[in-house]
C-alpha positions as CSV (number, residue, x, y, z in Angstrom):
1,M,0.0,0.0,0.0
2,Q,1.6,3.3,-1.1
3,N,1.9,6.2,1.3
4,W,0.2,4.2,4.1
5,K,2.3,5.9,6.8
6,S,1.2,9.4,5.8
7,K,-2.4,8.2,5.6
8,I,-2.5,6.5,9.0
9,L,-0.8,9.6,10.6
10,L,-3.5,11.8,8.9
11,F,-6.1,9.5,10.4
12,M,-4.6,9.7,13.8
13,S,-4.4,13.5,13.5
14,S,-8.1,13.7,12.8
15,Q,-8.9,11.6,15.8
16,A,-6.5,13.6,18.0
17,V,-8.2,16.9,17.1
18,T,-11.7,15.6,18.0
19,L,-10.3,13.8,21.2
20,F,-8.9,17.1,22.4
21,G,-12.2,18.9,22.1
22,S,-14.1,15.9,23.7
23,S,-11.6,15.6,26.6
24,L,-11.5,19.3,27.3
25,V,-15.3,19.4,27.5
26,Q,-15.5,16.3,29.6
27,F,-13.1,17.8,32.1
28,A,-15.0,21.0,32.1
29,I,-18.3,19.2,32.8
30,V,-16.8,17.1,35.6
31,W,-15.2,20.1,37.3
32,Y,-18.2,22.3,36.8
33,I,-20.5,19.9,38.5
34,T,-18.0,19.0,41.2
35,L,-17.3,22.7,42.1
36,K,-20.9,23.8,41.9
37,T,-22.4,20.9,44.0
38,S,-19.5,19.3,46.0
39,S,-22.0,16.4,46.0
40,G,-20.9,12.7,45.7
41,I,-24.4,11.9,44.4
42,W,-24.1,14.3,41.4
43,V,-20.5,13.2,40.6
44,S,-21.6,9.5,40.8
45,A,-24.6,10.3,38.5
46,L,-22.2,11.9,36.1
47,T,-19.9,8.8,36.2
48,I,-22.8,6.5,35.4
49,C,-24.0,8.8,32.6
50,S,-20.5,8.8,31.1
51,F,-19.9,5.1,31.1
52,V,-23.1,3.0,31.2
53,P,-24.4,4.2,27.8
54,Q,-21.0,3.5,26.3
55,F,-21.1,0.0,27.8
56,I,-24.5,-0.8,26.4
57,I,-24.0,0.6,22.9
58,S,-20.5,-1.1,22.5
59,F,-22.1,-4.5,21.9
60,F,-24.0,-3.1,18.9
61,A,-21.3,-0.7,17.8
62,G,-19.0,-3.6,17.1
63,V,-21.5,-5.1,14.7
64,W,-21.9,-1.8,12.9
65,A,-18.2,-1.4,12.6
66,D,-18.0,-4.8,10.8
67,R,-21.2,-4.3,8.8
68,Y,-21.0,-0.6,7.7
69,S,-18.4,1.9,6.7
70,K,-16.1,2.6,9.6
71,K,-15.3,6.1,8.2
72,L,-19.0,7.0,8.2
73,L,-19.6,5.6,11.6
74,I,-16.7,7.8,13.0
75,I,-18.0,10.9,11.2
76,F,-21.6,10.2,12.4
77,S,-20.6,9.7,16.0
78,D,-18.5,12.9,16.0
79,A,-21.4,14.8,14.4
80,I,-23.9,13.6,17.0
81,I,-21.6,14.6,19.9
82,A,-21.1,18.0,18.3
83,I,-24.8,18.6,17.7
84,S,-25.7,17.6,21.2
85,T,-23.0,20.0,22.5
86,L,-24.4,22.8,20.3
87,V,-27.9,22.2,21.6
88,L,-26.5,22.4,25.2
89,V,-24.7,25.7,24.4
90,L,-28.0,27.2,23.0
91,L,-30.0,26.0,26.0
92,L,-27.7,27.0,28.9
93,P,-28.3,30.8,28.8
94,H,-32.0,30.2,29.1
95,I,-31.8,27.9,32.2
96,S,-31.7,29.7,35.5
97,N,-32.1,26.8,37.9
98,D,-28.8,25.0,38.8
99,N,-30.4,21.6,39.2
100,T,-31.8,21.9,35.7
101,V,-28.4,22.8,34.4
102,F,-26.9,19.7,36.0
103,I,-29.6,17.5,34.5
104,A,-28.9,19.0,31.1
105,L,-25.2,18.2,31.5
106,L,-26.0,14.7,32.5
107,I,-28.2,14.2,29.4
108,A,-25.4,15.6,27.2
109,S,-23.0,13.2,28.9
110,V,-25.3,10.3,28.0
111,I,-25.3,11.3,24.3
112,R,-21.5,11.9,24.4
113,S,-21.1,8.4,25.9
114,L,-23.2,6.8,23.2
115,G,-21.2,8.6,20.5
116,A,-17.9,7.4,22.1
117,G,-19.2,3.9,22.3
118,I,-20.0,3.9,18.6
119,Q,-16.7,5.5,17.6
120,T,-14.2,3.5,19.7
121,P,-14.6,0.1,18.0
122,A,-14.6,1.7,14.5
123,V,-11.4,3.7,15.2
124,S,-9.6,0.7,16.7
125,S,-10.5,-1.5,13.7
126,V,-9.5,1.1,11.1
127,I,-5.8,1.0,12.1
128,P,-5.1,-2.5,10.7
129,L,-6.7,-1.5,7.4
130,F,-3.8,0.9,6.9
131,V,-0.9,-0.7,8.8
132,P,0.9,-3.9,7.9
133,E,0.7,-6.5,10.8
134,E,4.5,-6.3,11.5
135,H,4.1,-2.6,12.3
136,L,0.9,-2.7,14.3
137,M,2.5,-2.5,17.7
138,K,4.7,0.5,16.8
139,F,1.8,2.5,15.3
140,N,-0.5,1.6,18.2
141,G,2.2,3.0,20.4
142,I,2.4,6.2,18.3
143,N,-1.4,6.5,18.5
144,A,-1.2,6.1,22.3
145,T,1.4,8.8,22.5
146,V,-0.7,11.2,20.4
147,Q,-3.8,10.5,22.5
148,S,-1.9,10.9,25.8
149,V,-0.4,14.2,24.7
150,V,-3.8,15.4,23.8
151,Q,-5.2,14.3,27.2
152,F,-2.2,15.8,28.9
153,A,-3.1,19.2,27.4
154,A,-6.9,18.9,27.9
155,P,-7.1,19.4,31.7
156,A,-4.8,22.3,31.7
157,A,-6.7,23.9,28.8
158,A,-10.0,23.3,30.4
159,G,-8.9,24.8,33.7
160,A,-7.5,27.9,32.0
161,I,-10.5,28.4,29.8
162,L,-13.0,28.0,32.6
163,S,-11.0,30.4,34.8
164,F,-11.3,33.2,32.2
165,S,-14.5,32.3,30.4
166,T,-17.9,30.5,30.8
167,L,-19.0,26.9,30.4
168,P,-20.9,27.6,27.1
169,S,-17.8,29.2,25.6
170,T,-15.8,26.1,26.6
171,L,-18.3,23.8,25.0
172,L,-18.0,25.7,21.7
173,I,-14.4,24.4,21.4
174,D,-15.7,20.8,21.1
175,I,-17.9,21.9,18.2
176,A,-15.0,23.5,16.4
177,T,-12.6,20.6,16.9
178,A,-15.3,18.1,15.7
179,A,-15.7,20.2,12.5
180,V,-11.9,20.1,11.9
181,G,-11.6,16.4,12.6
182,I,-14.6,15.5,10.4
183,G,-13.2,17.7,7.6
184,I,-9.8,15.9,7.7
185,L,-11.3,12.4,7.9
186,S,-13.8,13.2,5.0
187,A,-10.8,13.9,2.7
188,L,-9.1,10.7,3.6
189,A,-9.7,7.5,1.6
190,I,-9.9,4.5,4.0
191,P,-9.0,1.1,2.5
192,K,-12.1,-1.1,1.8
193,Q,-12.8,-3.4,4.7
194,T,-13.0,-7.1,4.2
195,V,-16.4,-8.6,5.2
196,I,-16.4,-12.4,5.5
197,N,-19.2,-14.8,6.4
198,T,-21.7,-11.9,6.8
199,D,-25.4,-12.7,6.2
200,S,-27.2,-9.5,5.3
201,S,-30.5,-11.0,6.4
202,E,-29.3,-11.3,10.0
203,S,-30.3,-8.6,12.4
204,V,-27.8,-6.6,14.3
205,F,-28.7,-8.5,17.5
206,Q,-28.1,-11.8,15.7
207,E,-24.7,-10.6,14.4
208,M,-23.9,-9.4,17.9
209,I,-24.6,-12.9,19.3
210,K,-22.5,-14.4,16.6
211,G,-19.7,-12.0,17.4
212,M,-20.0,-12.9,21.1
213,K,-19.9,-16.6,20.3
214,Y,-16.8,-16.0,18.1
215,A,-14.9,-14.0,20.8
216,F,-15.7,-16.3,23.7
217,S,-15.4,-19.6,21.8
218,N,-11.8,-18.5,20.9
219,S,-9.9,-19.5,24.0
220,Y,-7.2,-16.8,23.4
221,L,-9.6,-13.9,22.9
222,R,-11.9,-15.0,25.7
223,K,-9.1,-15.1,28.2
224,L,-7.6,-11.8,26.9
225,L,-11.0,-10.0,27.3
226,I,-11.5,-11.4,30.8
227,F,-8.0,-10.5,31.9
228,F,-8.6,-7.0,30.5
229,G,-11.8,-6.6,32.5
230,I,-10.1,-7.8,35.7
231,F,-7.2,-5.5,35.0
232,I,-9.5,-2.4,34.7
233,F,-11.3,-3.4,37.9
234,L,-8.1,-3.8,39.9
235,S,-6.6,-0.6,38.5
236,V,-9.3,1.6,40.1
237,P,-7.7,2.2,43.6
238,A,-4.2,3.3,42.4
239,G,-5.3,4.7,39.1
240,F,-8.8,6.1,38.9
241,L,-8.9,7.1,42.6
242,A,-5.6,8.8,42.4
243,T,-7.0,12.4,43.0
244,L,-8.9,11.2,46.0
245,F,-5.8,9.5,47.4
246,V,-3.7,12.7,46.9
247,S,-6.3,14.9,48.4
248,R,-6.4,12.7,51.5
249,E,-2.8,11.8,51.9
250,Y,-0.9,14.8,50.6
251,N,-2.9,18.0,49.8
252,S,-6.5,18.7,48.9
253,S,-5.6,21.7,46.7
254,Y,-6.7,21.9,43.1
255,A,-3.0,22.3,42.1
256,Y,-2.0,19.0,43.6
257,M,-4.9,17.1,41.9
258,S,-4.1,18.8,38.5
259,I,-0.4,17.8,38.9
260,V,-1.4,14.2,39.4
261,E,-3.7,14.2,36.3
262,I,-1.0,15.8,34.1
263,V,1.8,13.5,35.4
264,G,-0.3,10.4,34.7
265,F,-0.9,11.5,31.1
266,A,2.7,12.4,30.7
267,G,3.6,8.9,31.7
268,M,1.2,7.5,29.2
269,A,2.7,9.7,26.5
270,A,6.2,8.5,27.4
271,G,4.9,4.9,27.3
272,G,3.4,5.4,23.8
273,L,6.7,6.9,22.6
274,L,8.6,3.9,24.1
275,I,6.4,1.4,22.3
276,G,6.5,3.4,19.1
277,I,10.3,3.2,19.1
278,W,10.8,-0.2,20.6
279,G,7.8,-2.1,19.3
280,G,7.4,-4.3,22.3
281,F,8.6,-7.9,22.7
282,K,8.4,-10.3,19.7
283,K,5.6,-12.1,21.5
284,Q,3.2,-9.2,22.5
285,I,1.8,-11.3,25.3
286,F,5.1,-10.7,27.1
287,T,4.7,-6.9,26.7
288,L,1.3,-7.3,28.4
289,I,2.7,-9.4,31.2
290,T,5.5,-6.9,31.8
291,G,3.0,-4.0,31.9
292,I,0.8,-5.8,34.4
293,I,3.7,-6.8,36.7
294,A,4.9,-3.2,36.6
295,F,1.4,-2.0,37.4
296,G,1.2,-4.3,40.4
297,I,4.6,-3.4,41.8
298,L,3.9,0.4,41.3
299,G,0.5,0.1,43.0
300,I,2.1,-1.5,46.0
301,G,4.9,1.1,46.0
302,M,2.5,4.0,45.9
303,G,0.5,2.6,48.7
304,I,3.6,2.2,50.9
305,I,5.7,5.4,50.3
306,D,4.8,8.7,52.0
307,N,6.6,11.3,49.8
308,F,4.7,13.2,47.2
309,I,7.7,13.7,44.8
310,V,8.4,9.9,44.9
311,Y,4.7,9.3,44.4
312,L,4.7,11.5,41.2
313,I,7.8,9.6,39.9
314,L,6.0,6.3,40.4
315,M,2.8,7.8,38.8
316,V,4.8,8.6,35.6
317,I,6.1,5.0,35.4
318,Y,2.5,3.8,36.2
319,G,1.4,5.7,33.0
320,V,4.1,4.0,31.0
321,A,2.9,0.6,32.3
322,L,-0.7,1.4,31.5
323,T,0.2,2.2,27.9
324,M,2.1,-1.1,27.6
325,V,-1.0,-3.0,28.7
326,Q,-3.4,-1.1,26.5
327,T,-1.3,-1.1,23.3
328,S,-0.4,-4.8,23.7
329,I,-4.0,-5.8,24.1
330,M,-5.1,-3.7,21.1
331,T,-2.3,-5.2,19.0
332,I,-3.1,-8.8,20.0
333,I,-6.8,-8.3,19.2
334,Q,-5.9,-6.8,15.8
335,Q,-3.6,-9.8,15.1
336,K,-5.8,-12.6,16.4
337,S,-9.3,-11.5,15.3
338,D,-10.9,-12.5,12.0
339,A,-11.3,-9.5,9.7
340,S,-15.1,-9.9,9.7
341,M,-15.3,-9.9,13.5
342,I,-12.6,-7.4,14.6
343,G,-15.2,-4.6,15.2
344,R,-17.2,-6.8,17.4
345,V,-14.2,-7.9,19.4
346,F,-13.2,-4.3,19.9
347,G,-16.8,-3.6,20.9
348,F,-16.5,-6.2,23.6
349,Q,-13.2,-4.8,24.7
350,N,-14.7,-1.4,25.0
351,A,-17.7,-2.9,26.9
352,M,-15.3,-4.5,29.4
353,F,-13.6,-1.2,30.0
354,S,-16.8,0.9,30.3
355,G,-18.5,-1.9,32.4
356,C,-15.7,-2.9,34.7
357,L,-14.6,0.7,35.5
358,P,-17.9,1.8,37.1
359,I,-18.1,-1.6,38.9
360,G,-14.7,-0.9,40.3
361,M,-15.7,2.6,41.3
362,A,-18.8,1.3,43.0
363,V,-16.8,-1.3,44.9
364,F,-13.6,0.5,45.8
365,G,-15.2,4.0,46.2
366,P,-17.3,3.1,49.3
367,L,-14.5,0.8,50.5
368,A,-12.1,3.7,50.5
369,D,-14.4,5.4,53.1
370,I,-14.2,2.6,55.5
371,M,-10.6,1.4,55.1
372,P,-7.3,3.1,54.1
373,L,-7.0,3.7,50.4
374,R,-3.3,2.8,50.8
375,L,-4.3,-0.7,51.9
376,L,-6.6,-1.1,48.9
377,M,-3.8,-0.1,46.6
378,I,-1.5,-2.7,48.1
379,I,-4.1,-5.4,48.0
380,T,-5.0,-4.8,44.3
381,G,-1.3,-4.5,43.4
382,I,-0.8,-8.0,44.8
383,F,-3.7,-9.3,42.8
384,M,-2.2,-7.7,39.7
385,L,1.0,-9.7,40.3
386,L,-1.1,-12.9,40.7
387,M,-2.9,-12.2,37.5
388,A,0.4,-11.7,35.6
389,G,1.5,-15.1,37.0
390,L,-1.7,-16.8,35.8
391,I,-1.1,-15.4,32.3
392,R,2.6,-16.4,32.4
393,I,1.7,-20.1,33.1
394,D,-1.2,-20.2,30.6
395,K,0.1,-22.2,27.6
396,V,-2.8,-20.9,25.4
397,M,-2.0,-17.3,26.1
398,L,1.7,-17.8,25.2
399,I,0.9,-19.2,21.7
400,D,1.8,-16.8,18.9
């Protein structure tokens, strides 16, 4: 394929632009509700609205990614998110009641979550259409770097814009970035996807069941998806409750919490750069195992140490390990999945993430109120090491 490198980089650029706008607005919504309410109920409601719709739609989105044009699905989801944001911008000046504003933001989060659920499997399954198999890990690493750099910049930009402007003005940025991203993608020709063993008379639900049977009858993919779900669940205390941990153990200031977010994304960007240059181990399963082992050790370390600077250093390495895990899983799915089923497998992977994360928050969030968060980080770190050991002795998972 001629010029495939320039084409995949152009595709990644289009997604980076839209991701920046979406991430910025998501941070803005979270911070706006958090600062205005200081309510755990409202923040929990926002978490549910941000992840549960994505979990539900992911099962169907995988089928759509296999059945229809991935390019049109990505453009459609970006457009729906942008339109919902525009409606929100037009409505907010006419809403005077704070609770009504919060409800409007929750509804917008539901629509944004649905759009992300449609978009994610399509984006993940486009990459192998451009990139030869032997280069997949490196370009997944480059993609992870680009996304991490964008997410690194988004919280700082959101904080700065909200400090000097209003929420509606911040929301307009998402509309602008969506328009730019859609414009770039519209001009890019995506290689025709291969559709194998697809019966056009089957309903989306029937194809979803067929995809589920495929993914979970394949011993390798079944175990990979299950391990990924367990990994996300166990990563909640040290990863997704990091700002809560810092506010309790070190300093409850906005500056400290922002530093932790930025440092985490910086580590992920460094991890993506490392994978982009290195390419991982020849057997990508060993890249996955190494990432999980590092995750476990770092989680235990962050739970034990009592120095903020050391904590930040460990958080950077934690971000590197997270990228190793995510890119290796993406690459293995791209390599092991049948071309006609890859969208559905990525849909299930996205469902594991958007399902196991809220479950982890629901379990470990309340537990963190009745027992030390440090202890939870140490316990889950130990379980991470045990999981890495299980993968290491699993002969099926070690097969190329």
